[in-house]
C-alpha positions in Angstrom: -0.1 0.0 0.1 1.4 3.4 -0.9 1.8 6.0 1.8 -0.5 8.9 1.7 1.7 11.2 3.5 5.4 11.2 2.8 8.1 13.8 3.8 11.4 12.6 2.8 13.4 15.6 3.3 11.5 17.6 6.0 12.6 17.5 9.6 10.2 18.0 12.4 11.0 21.6 13.0 10.5 22.3 9.3 7.2 20.4 9.2 6.1 22.6 12.4 6.8 25.6 10.4 4.8 24.5 7.4 2.0 23.5 9.7 2.1 26.7 11.6 1.7 28.5 8.0 -1.3 26.3 7.2 -2.9 27.1 10.5 -4.1 30.5 9.3 -7.5 29.5 7.8 -10.8 31.2 9.0 -12.1 30.0 12.3 -14.7 27.9 10.4 -11.9 25.6 9.2 -10.1 25.4 12.4 -11.8 22.0 13.4 -10.2 20.3 10.1 -6.9 21.7 10.9 -7.1 20.0 14.5 -8.2 16.6 12.8 -5.3 16.7 10.4 -2.8 17.4 13.4 -4.4 14.6 15.2 -4.1 12.1 12.1 -0.3 13.1 11.7 0.5 12.3 15.4 -1.2 9.0 15.3 0.7 8.1 12.3 3.9 9.0 14.3 4.7 12.0 11.8 4.4 14.2 14.8 5.7 13.8 18.1 3.3 14.3 21.0 5.2 17.4 22.1 4.8 18.9 18.4 1.4 18.0 18.3 0.4 19.7 21.5 2.4 22.7 20.4 0.8 23.1 17.1 -2.6 22.3 18.6 -2.3 25.3 20.9 -0.7 27.7 18.4 -3.8 26.8 16.2 -6.2 27.6 19.1 -4.7 30.8 19.8 -4.7 31.8 16.2 -8.2 31.2 15.8 -9.1 33.2 19.0 -7.0 36.1 17.8 -9.0 36.0 14.5 -12.3 35.9 16.4 -11.2 39.0 18.7 -10.3 40.9 15.3 -13.6 40.1 13.8 -15.5 41.2 16.8 -13.3 44.4 17.0 -13.9 44.9 13.3 -17.9 44.3 13.7 -17.8 46.8 16.5 -15.9 49.5 14.5 -18.4 49.0 11.6 -21.4 49.5 14.0 -19.7 52.8 15.3 -19.2 53.9 11.7 -22.8 53.0 10.8 -24.1 54.9 13.9 -21.8 58.0 13.1 -23.4 58.0 9.5 -26.9 57.8 10.9 -26.2 60.7 13.3 -24.6 62.6 10.6 -27.7 62.4 8.5 -30.1 62.9 11.5 -29.2 66.8 11.8 -32.0 67.5 14.5 -33.0 66.8 17.9 -36.5 66.2 19.3 -37.4 67.3 22.9 -40.4 67.1 25.0 -40.9 68.6 28.6 -42.4 71.4 30.7 -42.3 73.7 27.6 -44.1 71.5 25.1 -42.5 69.4 22.0 -39.8 71.2 20.2 -37.7 70.0 17.2 -34.5 71.7 16.8 -31.7 71.7 14.2 -28.1 70.6 15.7 -26.6 73.9 14.7 -29.5 75.8 16.6 -30.6 77.8 13.2 -33.9 76.2 13.2 -36.4 75.3 15.9 -40.2 74.4 16.0 -42.4 73.9 19.1 -46.1 73.2 19.9 -47.7 73.8 23.2 -50.8 75.2 24.8 -53.0 75.6 28.1 -56.2 74.6 29.4 -58.2 76.7 32.3 -61.2 75.3 34.0 -62.9 77.8 36.4 -65.7 77.7 38.9 -67.5 80.3 41.0 -70.1 80.6 43.7 -71.5 84.1 44.7 -73.3 85.0 47.9 -75.9 86.2 47.4 -76.3 84.5 44.3 -78.9 86.9 42.5 -78.2 88.6 40.1 -74.6 87.1 39.6 -75.2 83.4 39.0 -73.0 80.7 40.1 -71.3 78.5 37.3 -68.4 76.9 35.7 -66.4 77.6 32.3 -63.7 76.6 30.4 -61.8 79.9 30.7 -59.2 79.4 28.2 -58.1 76.6 25.8 -55.1 77.7 23.6 -52.8 75.8 21.2 -49.6 77.6 20.0 -46.7 76.9 17.6 -43.6 78.9 18.1 -40.0 78.6 16.7 -36.8 80.1 15.3 -35.7 80.6 11.5 -32.0 81.1 10.8 -31.3 82.0 14.6 -32.4 85.7 14.4 -36.0 85.2 13.3 -38.6 84.1 15.9 -42.2 83.7 15.5 -45.4 82.8 17.6 -49.1 81.9 16.5 -51.6 81.1 19.2 -55.3 80.4 19.0 -57.9 80.4 21.9 -60.7 77.8 21.4 -62.6 78.7 24.7 -65.2 80.7 22.7 -64.8 79.9 19.1 -61.4 80.3 17.4 -59.8 83.5 18.1 -56.4 84.8 17.4 -54.3 85.7 20.7 -50.7 85.9 19.4 -49.6 85.9 15.8 -46.2 87.7 15.3 -42.7 87.7 13.8 -39.7 89.0 15.6 -36.1 89.9 14.5 -33.1 89.6 17.3 -30.2 90.3 15.1 -29.6 93.8 16.2 -29.0 92.8 20.0 -30.0 93.9 22.3 -32.8 95.4 20.1 -35.7 93.2 19.4 -38.3 94.2 16.6 -41.6 92.7 16.6 -44.5 92.9 14.0 -48.0 91.4 14.1 -50.7 90.7 16.7 -49.3 91.0 20.2 -49.4 92.5 23.6 -49.4 96.2 23.9 -46.3 97.1 26.2 -48.5 98.5 29.1 -48.7 97.3 32.7 -46.9 94.6 34.7 -49.9 92.5 35.3 -51.2 92.8 31.6 -48.0 91.6 30.4 -47.5 88.8 32.9 -49.3 85.7 31.1 -52.5 84.4 32.9 -50.6 81.0 33.4 -48.3 82.6 36.1 -50.4 85.4 37.7 -51.1 85.0 41.4 -54.9 85.3 41.4 -57.6 83.9 39.1 -58.4 87.2 37.7 -56.2 90.3 37.1 -57.1 93.1 39.5 -60.0 95.9 38.8 -57.5 98.1 37.1 -57.3 95.7 34.0 -60.5 97.1 33.0 -58.6 100.0 31.7 -56.6 98.0 29.3 -59.0 94.9 28.6 -61.8 96.6 26.6 -62.6 96.8 23.0 -61.0 100.0 22.4 -57.9 99.7 24.5 -57.0 96.2 24.0 -54.5 94.0 25.7 -53.4 92.8 22.3 -53.4 94.9 19.0 -52.0 94.6 15.4 -48.7 96.6 15.1 -45.0 96.8 15.6 -42.9 97.2 18.8 -39.2 97.7 19.7 -37.7 96.1 22.8 -34.5 97.1 24.6 -32.8 95.9 27.6 -29.6 95.3 29.3 -27.3 95.6 32.4 -26.2 98.9 33.7 -24.1 98.3 36.9 -23.8 94.5 37.1 -26.8 93.5 39.2 -29.3 95.7 38.0 -31.4 95.8 34.7 -33.3 98.3 32.7 -35.9 97.7 29.8 -37.4 100.0 27.2 -40.6 99.0 24.9 -42.3 101.1 22.5 -44.9 100.4 19.7 -47.3 101.7 17.2 -50.6 99.9 16.9 -53.9 99.5 14.9 -56.9 97.7 15.9 -57.1 94.0 17.0 -57.0 91.3 14.6 -60.3 90.2 15.3 -61.9 93.7 14.8 -63.7 94.5 11.4 -65.9 96.9 9.9 -65.6 100.1 7.9 -64.3 102.2 10.9 -62.1 99.9 12.8 -58.7 101.4 12.2 -58.1 103.8 15.0 -54.5 103.9 16.1 -52.5 104.0 19.3 -48.7 104.2 20.6 -47.6 102.9 23.8 -44.3 103.3 25.7 -43.0 101.3 28.8 -39.7 101.6 30.7 -38.6 99.8 33.9 -35.6 99.7 36.0 -34.6 97.1 38.5 -31.7 98.3 40.9 -31.6 94.7 42.3 -32.2 92.1 39.8 -30.3 88.9 41.3 -32.9 86.5 39.5 -30.7 83.4 40.4 -30.8 84.4 44.0 -34.6 85.4 43.7 -33.8 89.0 44.9 -35.5 91.5 42.8 -36.4 95.1 43.3 -38.1 96.9 40.1 -40.2 99.8 39.3 -41.4 101.4 36.0 -44.1 103.1 34.1 -46.2 103.1 30.9 -48.1 105.4 28.7 -50.7 104.3 26.0 -52.4 106.8 23.8 -55.0 105.9 21.3 -57.0 108.4 19.0 -60.4 107.3 18.2 -62.5 107.3 15.3 -65.9 109.0 15.1 -67.8 105.7 15.7 -65.9 104.8 18.9 -67.3 102.5 21.4 -65.2 103.2 24.4 -66.7 101.6 27.3 -64.8 100.9 30.7 -66.4 98.3 33.1 -65.2 95.8 35.6 -66.5 92.4 37.0 -66.0 91.8 40.6 -62.9 89.9 39.8 -64.8 86.8 38.8 -65.1 86.3 34.9 -68.2 83.8 35.5 -70.2 86.8 36.6 -72.2 88.6 33.9 -72.8 91.6 36.5 -70.5 94.7 36.3 -70.6 96.9 39.5 -68.8 99.6 37.9 -69.6 100.6 34.2 -69.1 104.0 32.3 -71.5 102.9 29.4 -70.4 103.7 25.9 -68.9 107.2 26.0 -70.0 108.4 22.4 -68.3 111.7 22.5 -64.8 110.4 23.2 -62.1 111.6 20.7 -59.1 110.0 22.3 -57.7 108.5 25.7 -54.4 108.6 27.6 -53.6 105.8 29.9 -50.7 106.2 32.5 -49.3 103.4 34.8 -46.8 103.3 37.6 -45.7 99.9 38.8 -43.5 98.3 41.5 -42.5 94.9 42.4 -40.3 92.8 44.6 -39.2 89.4 45.3 -37.2 88.3 48.2 -36.7 84.6 48.4 -40.4 83.0 49.1 -41.9 86.6 49.5 -43.0 88.7 46.7 -45.2 91.9 46.1 -46.6 93.9 43.5 -48.6 97.4 43.1 -49.7 99.5 40.3 -51.6 102.8 40.0 -53.5 103.7 36.9 -55.1 106.9 35.4 -57.1 107.2 32.2 -58.0 110.7 30.7 -60.7 110.8 28.1 -60.8 113.7 25.8 -64.5 114.6 24.3 -65.9 116.3 21.5 -68.8 119.0 21.6 -66.9 121.1 24.0 -67.2 118.6 26.9 -64.6 118.5 29.5 -62.4 115.6 29.7 -63.2 112.6 31.8 -60.7 111.2 34.6 -60.8 107.7 35.9 -58.1 106.1 38.1 -57.5 102.9 40.1 -54.9 100.8 41.9 -53.9 97.6 43.4 -51.4 96.3 46.1 -50.8 92.5 46.5 -48.4 90.1 48.3 -47.9 86.6 48.4 -45.6 83.9 50.2 -44.5 80.4 49.3 -44.9 78.2 52.4 -42.7 75.6 50.8 -39.8 78.0 49.9 -40.1 78.7 46.4 -40.2 82.0 44.7 -41.7 83.9 41.8 -39.4 84.0 38.9 -38.9 87.5 37.5 -38.1 87.8 33.9 -35.8 90.7 33.6 -35.6 90.8 29.9 -39.3 91.4 29.5 -40.0 92.9 33.0 -42.8 90.4 33.7 -43.2 87.1 35.7 -42.9 83.6 34.2 -43.3 80.1 35.3 -43.5 78.9 38.9 -41.1 75.9 39.4 -41.7 73.6 42.5 -38.7 72.2 44.4 -40.5 68.9 44.8 -43.1 68.2 42.1 -46.1 65.7 42.7 -45.2 62.6 40.9 -41.4 62.8 41.9 -42.1 62.2 45.5 -43.1 65.7 46.4 -45.9 67.9 47.4 -45.6 70.6 45.0 -45.3 74.4 46.0 -47.9 76.0 48.2 -48.5 79.6 48.0 -50.6 82.1 49.9 -51.5 85.5 48.9 -53.7 88.6 49.3 -54.6 91.7 47.2 -56.6 94.9 47.7 -57.8 96.7 44.6 -59.8 99.7 43.8 -61.3 101.4 40.7 -63.1 104.9 40.4 -65.2 105.3 37.1 -67.2 108.4 38.4 -66.1 111.8 36.7 -68.0 114.7 35.7 -71.4 113.6 34.5 -70.6 110.1 34.0 -71.4 108.2 37.3 -69.7 104.9 36.2 -69.4 104.0 40.1 -66.6 103.1 42.6 -65.5 99.5 43.7 -63.1 98.0 46.2 -62.2 94.3 46.2 -60.4 92.2 49.0 -59.0 89.0 47.5 -57.5 86.1 49.5 -55.7 83.1 47.4 -54.1 79.7 48.1 -52.3 78.2 45.3 -50.9 74.9 44.6 -48.3 74.5 41.9 -48.5 70.6 41.9 -45.8 70.6 39.1 -44.1 73.0 36.4 -47.2 72.3 34.4 -50.3 71.7 36.8 -52.0 74.2 39.2 -54.9 74.3 41.4 -56.2 77.5 42.7 -58.8 78.7 45.4 -59.9 82.4 45.9 -62.1 84.1 48.2 -63.3 87.7 46.9 -65.1 90.3 48.9 -66.4 93.0 46.3 -68.4 96.3 47.2 -69.3 99.1 45.1 -69.9 102.5 46.9 -72.0 103.3 44.8 -72.6 100.8 41.8 -72.8 102.2 38.4 -76.5 103.4 37.3 -76.2 100.6 34.6 -75.6 97.7 36.9 -78.8 95.6 36.5 -80.9 95.1 39.5 -78.8 97.5 41.8 -79.1 101.1 40.7 -77.5 104.3 41.6 -77.3 105.1 45.1 -77.1 101.7 46.5 -73.8 100.1 47.9 -74.0 96.3 47.1 -71.5 93.7 48.1 -70.9 90.3 47.2 -69.0 87.3 48.5 -67.1 85.0 45.9 -65.7 81.6 46.2 -63.9 80.6 43.0 -61.3 78.0 41.9 -59.2 77.0 38.9 -57.6 73.7 37.5 -54.8 74.5 35.1 -52.3 72.5 32.7 -49.8 74.2 30.7 -47.9 72.1 28.2 
């Protein structure tokens, strides 16, 4: 029988070298190599020592190749991940301020959010005010940034049909100047410029009647310029001015009265990180009225559900123009905060009638029992989101705040007996999270006297009413 393997001139060391060279195949062929070595050992071609040496070398080589394959595979995964990341040039975030999509270079941003406020109120006596509940606000908004310097916001309120609240475009490239055009808040009054999301009480004070009416308008179509900055390190100033037409929801042949407003503030202490703020300022708002003006100033007793106004000027048919002036002060010192404003409105009249003068003021204070603070936004000189230290859902009890306010309005001037009113309001706020809040208010409202136009009460009477009201709110 012929020999299958014959190595006439190879010594053992040479054979080992050849077999080591042959021991380089892929790991899938390693078992065949081990079988071959075993056959050579059994035939006596390899000694037991050489067999063991070659077997170990073959195993080590296979393990090395496996490790190299694993490393190569991981490198390929990492390269693929980097390629995907390079293609995905945006990030998606969700949190307390809604859902946002932002490009990685920061030049583009788009977000959506909104709010819902459900209110209830009970009046004592009930007649003629009427108890009830309502969805006070249901708003959806879209906001964002285009090429870093262009910002925009569109917001609709669906509580009573669909109504545009905000719809503006702003340019921020001329820092510290910001220019804004569109439907927006008129720069006037601290309580008007602070969002209803973050106000201390369920309704703004009585003086809000001067700005929140059909002819003045909290929001108007127009253009504004806003400046602000540091002066001496720990202080801050702002200046805002604008020119406005009517509101976006006004129509008709005579809807284009025009107005202008300016507001300036100065905060000699503006350590917002340490919750130490002292700020004061003033505003002036002038509006020229057309011949078909429906200027009317009236106020509910700080409960929106009530259809009764204890003070009401009625429509001032002879009004030519008006000038609103406001002085404001606010402070935050740790968990304690306070705020006050005085407003005066002068209404010029035609037909040789003398001007009417109305005025009002409010003072308020509050304290966080759990140690939080109101957050002052020094750039816009208004207040922003309350942030509980220990939100409900994360093992905490949220932020608890108590507050009190006195407000007064005088709408009696010359032959216009619009009435006088003063309100005491006491509040308890539970900020469960950054987004969820529950509120309870007690209001004692008294007119002395009420307006002649107040239904069922009449001039010369001094009606008073007690109100219990509450709100559930979510902001997203």
